[in-house]
Backbone as JSON Lines, residues from 0, in Angstrom:
{"i":0,"aa":"X","n":[0.77,-1.37,0.14],"ca":[0.03,0.54,-0.12],"c":[0.96,1.52,0.01]}
{"i":1,"aa":"X","n":[0.51,1.85,-0.6],"ca":[1.23,3.44,-1.03],"c":[0.59,4.36,-0.09]}
{"i":2,"aa":"X","n":[1.38,4.94,0.52],"ca":[1.01,6.34,1.21],"c":[0.97,7.36,0.59]}
{"i":3,"aa":"X","n":[0.13,8.31,0.66],"ca":[0.59,9.73,-0.22],"c":[0.77,11.13,0.87]}
{"i":4,"aa":"X","n":[2.15,11.22,0.76],"ca":[2.42,12.44,1.48],"c":[1.39,13.67,1.62]}
{"i":5,"aa":"X","n":[1.24,14.55,3.19],"ca":[0.47,15.12,3.45],"c":[0.51,16.38,2.49]}
{"i":6,"aa":"X","n":[1.47,16.59,1.68],"ca":[1.57,18.15,0.88],"c":[0.97,17.5,-0.73]}
{"i":7,"aa":"X","n":[0.45,16.19,-0.64],"ca":[0.32,15.83,-1.82],"c":[-0.94,16.55,-2.39]}
{"i":8,"aa":"X","n":[-1.08,17.25,-3.66],"ca":[-2.44,17.96,-4.1],"c":[-3.66,17.31,-4.12]}
{"i":9,"aa":"X","n":[-3.48,15.63,-3.89],"ca":[-4.55,15.23,-4.25],"c":[-5.44,14.65,-3.2]}
{"i":10,"aa":"X","n":[-4.85,15.09,-2.29],"ca":[-5.08,14.71,-0.82],"c":[-6.59,15.18,-0.39]}
{"i":11,"aa":"X","n":[-7.63,13.79,0.08],"ca":[-8.65,14.47,0.36],"c":[-9.14,15.6,1.35]}
{"i":12,"aa":"X","n":[-10.01,16.65,1.19],"ca":[-9.85,17.56,1.81],"c":[-11.24,17.4,2.84]}
{"i":13,"aa":"X","n":[-10.76,17.37,4.05],"ca":[-12.03,17.27,5.16],"c":[-11.98,18.29,6.08]}
{"i":14,"aa":"X","n":[-13.73,18.8,6.09],"ca":[-13.37,20.17,6.92],"c":[-14.22,19.46,7.65]}
{"i":15,"aa":"X","n":[-13.76,19.62,9.08],"ca":[-14.87,19.13,10.58],"c":[-15.54,20.15,11.06]}
{"i":16,"aa":"X","n":[-16.86,20.23,11.4],"ca":[-17.85,20.98,11.63],"c":[-17.5,21.27,13.25]}
{"i":17,"aa":"X","n":[-17.76,22.23,13.66],"ca":[-17.59,22.85,14.77],"c":[-18.79,21.99,16.07]}
{"i":18,"aa":"X","n":[-18.46,21.11,16.83],"ca":[-19.22,20.86,17.72],"c":[-19.65,21.65,18.74]}
{"i":19,"aa":"X","n":[-20.82,22.14,18.96],"ca":[-21.11,23.28,19.9],"c":[-21.98,22.46,21.37]}
{"i":20,"aa":"X","n":[-22.51,21.29,21.0],"ca":[-22.7,21.05,22.12],"c":[-21.47,19.78,22.85]}
{"i":21,"aa":"X","n":[-20.3,19.46,22.36],"ca":[-19.06,18.91,23.25],"c":[-18.64,20.42,23.95]}
{"i":22,"aa":"X","n":[-18.93,21.58,23.95],"ca":[-18.22,22.32,24.49],"c":[-19.35,22.9,25.89]}
{"i":23,"aa":"X","n":[-20.53,22.54,25.41],"ca":[-21.15,22.97,26.3],"c":[-21.3,21.54,27.47]}
{"i":24,"aa":"X","n":[-21.09,20.11,26.76],"ca":[-20.71,18.95,28.16],"c":[-19.45,19.42,28.76]}
{"i":25,"aa":"X","n":[-18.64,19.72,27.88],"ca":[-17.15,19.88,28.69],"c":[-17.32,21.11,29.87]}
{"i":26,"aa":"X","n":[-18.07,22.35,29.58],"ca":[-18.26,23.43,30.73],"c":[-18.99,22.33,31.51]}
{"i":27,"aa":"X","n":[-20.23,21.97,31.46],"ca":[-20.89,21.29,32.79],"c":[-20.46,20.35,33.21]}
{"i":28,"aa":"X","n":[-19.28,19.5,32.7],"ca":[-18.41,18.74,33.27],"c":[-17.32,19.22,34.35]}
{"i":29,"aa":"X","n":[-17.19,20.32,33.6],"ca":[-15.98,20.62,34.56],"c":[-16.78,21.62,35.95]}
{"i":30,"aa":"X","n":[-17.95,21.88,35.65],"ca":[-18.5,22.7,36.84],"c":[-19.01,21.6,37.81]}
{"i":31,"aa":"X","n":[-19.22,20.35,37.19],"ca":[-19.43,19.64,38.21],"c":[-18.6,18.88,39.31]}
{"i":32,"aa":"X","n":[-17.44,19.07,38.22],"ca":[-16.13,18.34,39.3],"c":[-15.51,19.63,40.06]}
{"i":33,"aa":"X","n":[-15.75,20.84,39.44],"ca":[-15.66,22.16,40.81],"c":[-16.31,21.8,41.82]}
{"i":34,"aa":"X","n":[-17.74,21.75,41.47],"ca":[-18.43,21.43,42.74],"c":[-18.41,20.35,43.6]}
{"i":35,"aa":"X","n":[-17.76,19.5,43.3],"ca":[-17.52,17.85,43.89],"c":[-16.05,18.44,44.62]}
{"i":36,"aa":"X","n":[-15.26,19.19,43.87],"ca":[-14.1,19.39,44.47],"c":[-14.32,20.04,45.87]}
{"i":37,"aa":"X","n":[-14.91,21.29,45.88],"ca":[-15.18,22.25,46.65],"c":[-16.15,21.51,47.74]}
{"i":38,"aa":"X","n":[-16.88,20.41,47.46],"ca":[-17.65,19.42,48.43],"c":[-16.67,18.93,49.25]}
{"i":39,"aa":"X","n":[-15.62,18.15,48.67],"ca":[-14.59,17.38,49.31],"c":[-13.56,18.09,50.18]}
{"i":40,"aa":"X","n":[-13.32,19.18,50.03],"ca":[-12.59,20.17,50.45],"c":[-13.3,20.74,52.1]}
{"i":41,"aa":"X","n":[-14.74,21.02,51.81],"ca":[-15.61,21.39,52.86],"c":[-16.15,20.44,53.79]}
{"i":42,"aa":"X","n":[-15.98,18.97,53.45],"ca":[-16.44,18.02,54.1],"c":[-15.17,17.55,55.11]}
{"i":43,"aa":"X","n":[-13.75,17.95,54.59],"ca":[-12.23,17.51,55.23],"c":[-12.44,18.74,55.89]}
{"i":44,"aa":"X","n":[-12.88,19.93,55.85],"ca":[-12.51,20.93,56.87],"c":[-13.68,20.89,58.24]}
{"i":45,"aa":"X","n":[-14.61,20.37,57.91],"ca":[-15.38,20.06,59.03],"c":[-15.11,18.7,59.68]}
{"i":46,"aa":"X","n":[-14.69,17.66,59.15],"ca":[-14.14,16.29,59.85],"c":[-13.04,17.12,60.83]}
{"i":47,"aa":"X","n":[-12.01,17.82,60.22],"ca":[-10.86,18.18,60.96],"c":[-11.07,19.38,62.1]}
{"i":48,"aa":"X","n":[-12.64,20.02,61.7],"ca":[-12.53,20.83,62.84],"c":[-13.45,20.16,64.21]}
{"i":49,"aa":"X","n":[-14.17,18.77,63.47],"ca":[-14.55,18.1,64.42],"c":[-13.49,17.63,65.53]}
{"i":50,"aa":"X","n":[-12.47,16.81,64.88],"ca":[-11.43,16.41,65.71],"c":[-10.61,17.58,66.55]}
{"i":51,"aa":"X","n":[-10.65,18.68,65.8],"ca":[-10.18,19.63,67.14],"c":[-11.34,19.93,68.42]}
{"i":52,"aa":"X","n":[-12.16,19.86,67.91],"ca":[-13.13,20.15,68.97],"c":[-13.15,19.39,69.81]}
{"i":53,"aa":"X","n":[-13.18,17.93,69.48],"ca":[-13.04,16.53,70.03],"c":[-11.99,16.59,71.14]}
{"i":54,"aa":"X","n":[-10.69,17.12,70.61],"ca":[-9.84,17.57,71.69],"c":[-9.65,18.16,72.34]}
{"i":55,"aa":"X","n":[-10.03,19.43,72.17],"ca":[-10.57,20.75,73.1],"c":[-11.44,20.26,74.15]}
{"i":56,"aa":"X","n":[-12.49,19.88,73.69],"ca":[-13.35,19.08,74.84],"c":[-12.66,18.2,75.89]}
{"i":57,"aa":"X","n":[-12.1,16.89,75.09],"ca":[-11.16,16.08,76.06],"c":[-10.58,16.79,77.23]}
{"i":58,"aa":"X","n":[-9.95,17.84,76.65],"ca":[-8.57,18.73,77.91],"c":[-9.58,19.8,78.51]}
{"i":59,"aa":"X","n":[-10.68,20.05,78.37],"ca":[-11.18,20.69,78.98],"c":[-12.18,19.8,79.72]}
{"i":60,"aa":"X","n":[-12.35,18.5,79.91],"ca":[-12.97,17.93,80.74],"c":[-11.88,17.18,81.98]}
{"i":61,"aa":"X","n":[-10.43,16.83,81.24],"ca":[-9.62,17.02,82.19],"c":[-9.27,17.92,83.08]}
{"i":62,"aa":"X","n":[-9.49,18.82,82.14],"ca":[-9.16,20.41,83.45],"c":[-10.37,20.38,84.6]}
{"i":63,"aa":"X","n":[-11.68,20.3,83.84],"ca":[-12.47,20.22,84.83],"c":[-12.65,19.18,86.35]}
{"i":64,"aa":"X","n":[-12.39,18.07,85.28],"ca":[-12.07,16.71,86.51],"c":[-10.9,17.06,87.52]}
{"i":65,"aa":"X","n":[-9.68,17.93,87.06],"ca":[-8.69,18.15,88.03],"c":[-8.73,19.41,88.97]}
{"i":66,"aa":"X","n":[-9.9,20.24,88.23],"ca":[-10.3,21.34,89.45],"c":[-11.12,20.95,90.46]}
{"i":67,"aa":"X","n":[-12.08,19.87,89.86],"ca":[-12.99,19.59,91.31],"c":[-12.18,18.52,92.31]}
{"i":68,"aa":"X","n":[-11.01,17.69,91.95],"ca":[-10.42,17.26,93.01],"c":[-9.32,18.04,93.46]}
{"i":69,"aa":"X","n":[-9.06,19.21,92.84],"ca":[-8.26,19.87,93.84],"c":[-9.61,20.96,94.66]}
{"i":70,"aa":"X","n":[-10.65,21.43,93.92],"ca":[-11.61,22.07,94.85],"c":[-12.05,20.71,96.17]}
{"i":71,"aa":"X","n":[-12.18,19.68,95.67],"ca":[-12.4,18.32,97.1],"c":[-11.48,18.48,97.83]}
{"i":72,"aa":"X","n":[-10.18,18.4,97.68],"ca":[-9.01,18.32,98.19],"c":[-8.6,19.65,98.93]}
{"i":73,"aa":"X","n":[-9.29,20.98,98.54],"ca":[-9.15,22.14,99.48],"c":[-10.19,22.21,100.78]}
{"i":74,"aa":"X","n":[-11.18,21.76,99.8],"ca":[-12.32,21.45,101.02],"c":[-11.94,20.6,102.26]}
{"i":75,"aa":"X","n":[-11.34,19.56,101.77],"ca":[-10.99,18.71,103.04],"c":[-9.92,19.31,103.83]}
{"i":76,"aa":"X","n":[-8.43,19.74,103.46],"ca":[-8.29,20.43,103.73],"c":[-8.87,21.64,104.94]}
{"i":77,"aa":"X","n":[-9.58,22.38,104.45],"ca":[-9.96,23.28,105.27],"c":[-10.82,23.17,106.46]}
{"i":78,"aa":"X","n":[-11.95,21.85,106.04],"ca":[-12.35,21.29,107.22],"c":[-11.29,21.0,108.23]}
{"i":79,"aa":"X","n":[-10.34,20.38,107.94],"ca":[-9.37,19.52,108.89],"c":[-8.66,20.81,109.73]}
{"i":80,"aa":"X","n":[-8.54,21.96,108.66],"ca":[-7.72,23.13,109.45],"c":[-8.56,23.9,110.61]}
{"i":81,"aa":"X","n":[-9.85,23.75,110.18],"ca":[-10.95,24.36,111.29],"c":[-11.59,23.78,112.07]}
{"i":82,"aa":"X","n":[-11.2,22.3,112.31],"ca":[-11.66,21.66,113.48],"c":[-11.63,21.86,114.34]}
{"i":83,"aa":"X","n":[-12.37,21.74,115.71],"ca":[-11.96,21.96,116.99],"c":[-10.57,21.74,117.45]}
{"i":84,"aa":"X","n":[-10.31,20.51,117.13],"ca":[-9.4,19.78,117.8],"c":[-7.86,20.85,117.2]}
{"i":85,"aa":"X","n":[-7.88,20.97,116.06],"ca":[-6.96,21.29,115.41],"c":[-6.83,23.42,115.69]}
{"i":86,"aa":"X","n":[-7.86,23.66,115.9],"ca":[-8.3,25.03,116.31],"c":[-7.56,25.17,117.75]}
{"i":87,"aa":"X","n":[-7.45,24.14,119.1],"ca":[-6.93,24.12,120.01],"c":[-5.81,23.89,120.42]}
{"i":88,"aa":"X","n":[-5.09,23.29,119.57],"ca":[-3.86,23.15,119.2],"c":[-2.9,24.31,119.07]}
{"i":89,"aa":"X","n":[-3.58,24.7,117.99],"ca":[-3.23,26.57,117.08],"c":[-3.25,27.15,118.39]}
{"i":90,"aa":"X","n":[-4.47,27.16,119.03],"ca":[-4.42,28.53,120.22],"c":[-3.29,27.99,121.29]}
{"i":91,"aa":"X","n":[-2.98,27.02,121.63],"ca":[-2.13,26.78,122.28],"c":[-0.82,26.64,122.15]}
{"i":92,"aa":"X","n":[-0.16,26.48,121.01],"ca":[0.98,27.12,120.2],"c":[1.3,28.78,120.19]}
{"i":93,"aa":"X","n":[0.25,29.32,120.36],"ca":[0.0,30.67,120.45],"c":[0.51,30.86,121.9]}
{"i":94,"aa":"X","n":[0.05,30.13,123.3],"ca":[0.12,31.0,124.35],"c":[-1.14,30.91,124.83]}
{"i":95,"aa":"X","n":[-2.22,30.48,124.34],"ca":[-3.74,30.84,124.7],"c":[-3.77,29.24,125.76]}
{"i":96,"aa":"X","n":[-4.97,29.56,126.41],"ca":[-5.53,28.79,127.27],"c":[-7.03,28.86,127.46]}
{"i":97,"aa":"X","n":[-7.79,27.59,127.87],"ca":[-9.05,27.69,127.63],"c":[-9.59,28.67,128.77]}
{"i":98,"aa":"X","n":[-10.66,29.26,128.49],"ca":[-11.68,29.73,129.22],"c":[-11.97,29.35,130.9]}
{"i":99,"aa":"X","n":[-11.42,30.41,131.64],"ca":[-11.85,29.87,132.99],"c":[-13.13,30.52,133.68]}
{"i":100,"aa":"X","n":[-13.85,29.52,134.52],"ca":[-15.17,30.41,134.96],"c":[-15.1,31.52,135.39]}
{"i":101,"aa":"X","n":[-13.88,31.58,136.29],"ca":[-13.68,33.0,136.96],"c":[-14.01,34.16,135.58]}
{"i":102,"aa":"X","n":[-13.66,34.14,134.57],"ca":[-13.4,34.93,133.83],"c":[-14.76,35.48,132.76]}
{"i":103,"aa":"X","n":[-15.92,34.84,133.64],"ca":[-17.11,34.79,132.79],"c":[-17.85,35.68,133.51]}
{"i":104,"aa":"X","n":[-18.5,36.88,133.1],"ca":[-19.58,37.42,134.15],"c":[-20.76,37.39,133.2]}
{"i":105,"aa":"X","n":[-22.01,36.95,134.25],"ca":[-23.23,36.59,133.49],"c":[-24.05,37.99,133.43]}
{"i":106,"aa":"X","n":[-23.73,38.67,134.6],"ca":[-24.42,39.8,134.38],"c":[-24.11,40.86,133.27]}
{"i":107,"aa":"X","n":[-23.25,40.89,132.87],"ca":[-22.93,41.6,131.77],"c":[-23.16,41.51,130.47]}
{"i":108,"aa":"X","n":[-23.71,42.43,129.68],"ca":[-24.21,41.94,128.48],"c":[-22.81,42.39,127.38]}
{"i":109,"aa":"X","n":[-23.16,41.6,125.88],"ca":[-21.88,41.67,125.14],"c":[-22.48,43.2,124.5]}
{"i":110,"aa":"X","n":[-21.46,44.15,124.29],"ca":[-21.49,45.09,123.91],"c":[-21.69,44.86,122.21]}
{"i":111,"aa":"X","n":[-22.79,45.8,121.37],"ca":[-22.89,45.7,120.13],"c":[-22.59,47.41,119.61]}
{"i":112,"aa":"X","n":[-22.9,47.15,118.59],"ca":[-22.76,48.61,117.49],"c":[-24.08,49.24,117.83]}
{"i":113,"aa":"X","n":[-23.85,50.48,118.31],"ca":[-25.21,51.18,118.72],"c":[-25.8,51.78,117.43]}
{"i":114,"aa":"X","n":[-27.21,51.74,117.23],"ca":[-27.91,51.84,116.47],"c":[-28.44,53.26,116.28]}
{"i":115,"aa":"X","n":[-28.5,54.08,117.58],"ca":[-28.85,55.33,117.36],"c":[-27.88,56.54,118.0]}
{"i":116,"aa":"X","n":[-27.88,57.55,117.62],"ca":[-27.04,58.78,118.17],"c":[-27.2,58.65,119.42]}
{"i":117,"aa":"X","n":[-25.91,58.88,120.25],"ca":[-25.88,58.86,121.46],"c":[-26.4,60.51,121.72]}
{"i":118,"aa":"X","n":[-27.04,60.4,123.11],"ca":[-27.64,62.06,123.07],"c":[-26.42,62.99,123.85]}
{"i":119,"aa":"X","n":[-26.21,64.24,124.32],"ca":[-25.74,64.79,124.87],"c":[-25.54,64.31,126.85]}
{"i":120,"aa":"X","n":[-26.77,63.67,127.33],"ca":[-26.28,63.43,128.23],"c":[-26.06,62.43,128.32]}
{"i":121,"aa":"X","n":[-24.35,62.25,129.43],"ca":[-23.56,61.3,129.08],"c":[-24.4,60.2,130.75]}
{"i":122,"aa":"X","n":[-24.95,60.62,131.7],"ca":[-25.49,59.91,132.58],"c":[-26.33,58.69,131.96]}
{"i":123,"aa":"X","n":[-27.37,59.27,131.06],"ca":[-28.51,58.33,130.82],"c":[-27.84,57.57,129.85]}
{"i":124,"aa":"X","n":[-26.75,57.85,129.31],"ca":[-26.29,56.71,128.16],"c":[-25.25,55.72,128.73]}
{"i":125,"aa":"X","n":[-24.78,54.69,127.86],"ca":[-24.05,53.6,128.16],"c":[-22.47,54.28,128.88]}
{"i":126,"aa":"X","n":[-22.25,53.6,130.18],"ca":[-20.97,54.1,130.56],"c":[-19.76,53.96,129.88]}
{"i":127,"aa":"X","n":[-18.84,54.7,129.58],"ca":[-18.13,54.35,128.48],"c":[-16.71,53.22,129.39]}
{"i":128,"aa":"X","n":[-16.89,53.57,130.59],"ca":[-15.9,52.17,131.13],"c":[-16.77,50.57,130.73]}
{"i":129,"aa":"X","n":[-17.73,50.89,130.47],"ca":[-18.5,49.28,130.17],"c":[-18.29,48.85,128.64]}
{"i":130,"aa":"X","n":[-18.15,49.76,128.13],"ca":[-17.76,49.7,126.08],"c":[-16.69,49.26,126.8]}
{"i":131,"aa":"X","n":[-15.36,49.51,127.1],"ca":[-13.93,49.03,127.09],"c":[-13.57,47.77,127.42]}
{"i":132,"aa":"X","n":[-14.56,47.24,128.29],"ca":[-14.61,45.96,129.01],"c":[-13.75,46.05,130.5]}
{"i":133,"aa":"X","n":[-14.34,47.2,130.93],"ca":[-13.56,46.94,132.19],"c":[-15.15,46.66,133.35]}
{"i":134,"aa":"X","n":[-14.76,46.59,134.62],"ca":[-16.13,46.41,135.87],"c":[-15.19,46.81,136.92]}
{"i":135,"aa":"X","n":[-15.86,47.53,137.96],"ca":[-15.28,47.89,139.05],"c":[-15.55,47.11,140.13]}
{"i":136,"aa":"X","n":[-14.75,47.31,140.89],"ca":[-14.73,46.25,141.96],"c":[-16.0,46.06,142.94]}
{"i":137,"aa":"X","n":[-16.4,47.43,143.19],"ca":[-17.71,47.51,144.05],"c":[-18.78,47.15,143.49]}
{"i":138,"aa":"X","n":[-18.73,46.93,142.38],"ca":[-19.82,46.61,141.21],"c":[-20.73,47.52,140.6]}
{"i":139,"aa":"X","n":[-20.51,49.02,140.8],"ca":[-20.94,49.85,140.35],"c":[-20.44,50.29,139.17]}
{"i":140,"aa":"X","n":[-20.98,50.98,138.04],"ca":[-20.03,51.19,136.95],"c":[-19.32,52.46,137.14]}
{"i":141,"aa":"X","n":[-19.83,53.56,137.82],"ca":[-19.47,54.71,137.89],"c":[-18.33,55.15,138.52]}
{"i":142,"aa":"X","n":[-17.9,54.02,139.07],"ca":[-16.69,54.45,140.43],"c":[-15.6,54.19,139.55]}
{"i":143,"aa":"X","n":[-14.22,54.92,140.53],"ca":[-13.24,55.26,139.62],"c":[-12.43,53.76,139.6]}
{"i":144,"aa":"X","n":[-12.41,52.99,140.25],"ca":[-11.52,51.78,140.8],"c":[-12.15,50.51,139.66]}
{"i":145,"aa":"X","n":[-11.92,50.82,138.01],"ca":[-12.76,49.88,137.74],"c":[-11.26,48.83,137.1]}
{"i":146,"aa":"X","n":[-11.07,47.93,136.78],"ca":[-10.07,46.95,136.61],"c":[-10.3,46.04,135.17]}
{"i":147,"aa":"X","n":[-9.72,45.9,134.08],"ca":[-10.08,45.1,133.05],"c":[-10.1,43.86,133.29]}
{"i":148,"aa":"X","n":[-11.07,43.3,132.21],"ca":[-11.73,41.8,132.89],"c":[-10.53,41.18,131.76]}
{"i":149,"aa":"X","n":[-10.12,41.41,131.15],"ca":[-9.12,40.46,130.25],"c":[-7.5,40.82,131.16]}
{"i":150,"aa":"X","n":[-6.85,40.15,131.23],"ca":[-5.39,40.21,131.85],"c":[-4.46,39.77,130.93]}
{"i":151,"aa":"X","n":[-3.07,39.74,130.94],"ca":[-1.94,39.64,129.94],"c":[-1.89,38.06,130.47]}
{"i":152,"aa":"X","n":[-1.75,37.81,131.59],"ca":[-1.22,36.34,131.68],"c":[-2.94,35.55,132.42]}
{"i":153,"aa":"X","n":[-3.39,34.19,131.65],"ca":[-4.33,33.6,132.0],"c":[-4.39,33.25,133.35]}
{"i":154,"aa":"X","n":[-3.13,32.51,134.01],"ca":[-3.11,31.72,134.9],"c":[-3.31,32.96,136.19]}
{"i":155,"aa":"X","n":[-3.64,34.31,136.24],"ca":[-3.15,35.15,137.45],"c":[-4.86,35.6,137.36]}
{"i":156,"aa":"X","n":[-5.84,35.19,136.44],"ca":[-7.37,35.22,136.43],"c":[-7.7,34.55,137.75]}
{"i":157,"aa":"X","n":[-7.58,33.06,137.96],"ca":[-7.92,32.78,139.16],"c":[-7.51,33.14,140.46]}
{"i":158,"aa":"X","n":[-6.5,33.97,140.57],"ca":[-6.03,34.29,141.84],"c":[-6.9,35.99,142.16]}
{"i":159,"aa":"X","n":[-7.31,36.29,141.12],"ca":[-7.49,37.75,141.16],"c":[-8.96,37.43,141.69]}
{"i":160,"aa":"X","n":[-9.74,36.13,140.93],"ca":[-11.3,36.36,141.24],"c":[-11.5,35.44,143.43]}
{"i":161,"aa":"X","n":[-10.39,35.16,143.09],"ca":[-10.24,34.09,144.76],"c":[-10.2,35.65,145.9]}
{"i":162,"aa":"X","n":[-9.59,36.69,145.35],"ca":[-9.03,37.75,146.05],"c":[-10.4,38.71,146.34]}
{"i":163,"aa":"X","n":[-11.3,38.63,145.27],"ca":[-12.76,39.21,145.38],"c":[-13.29,38.45,146.17]}
């Protein structure tokens, strides 16, 4: 079989018509592929965002558990520190002693904050010596021989009570 060269003058002239539908099919196929690619990218982003949120949630749960354990530990420590036995031990280390019966005065009321303005008459109002915690040896609040109720040494209190 003999082939005809491409520049031969007797070569058949073939004219192709432009396929207008092919361009439409190609553009619609390209659009569908782009939409599919964007969908895969969005799904991947959502997947990794969900993983990140899962890890963050796990960290927060661990932090919450640690905080609850710390709160429970501090609550127990506070209860131990404020127990009566521990408070008594700490008071003894500071040099305090239990209150003696002679230190109590059942007739004296505790002094609280004043609710009204004091009037100009000092005799009708509460005596200033009773406000600072003193009591007189004769029992009247107006005498000048007042002795303080609290002393610097708790061991001297029973001796003072016996002398009265």
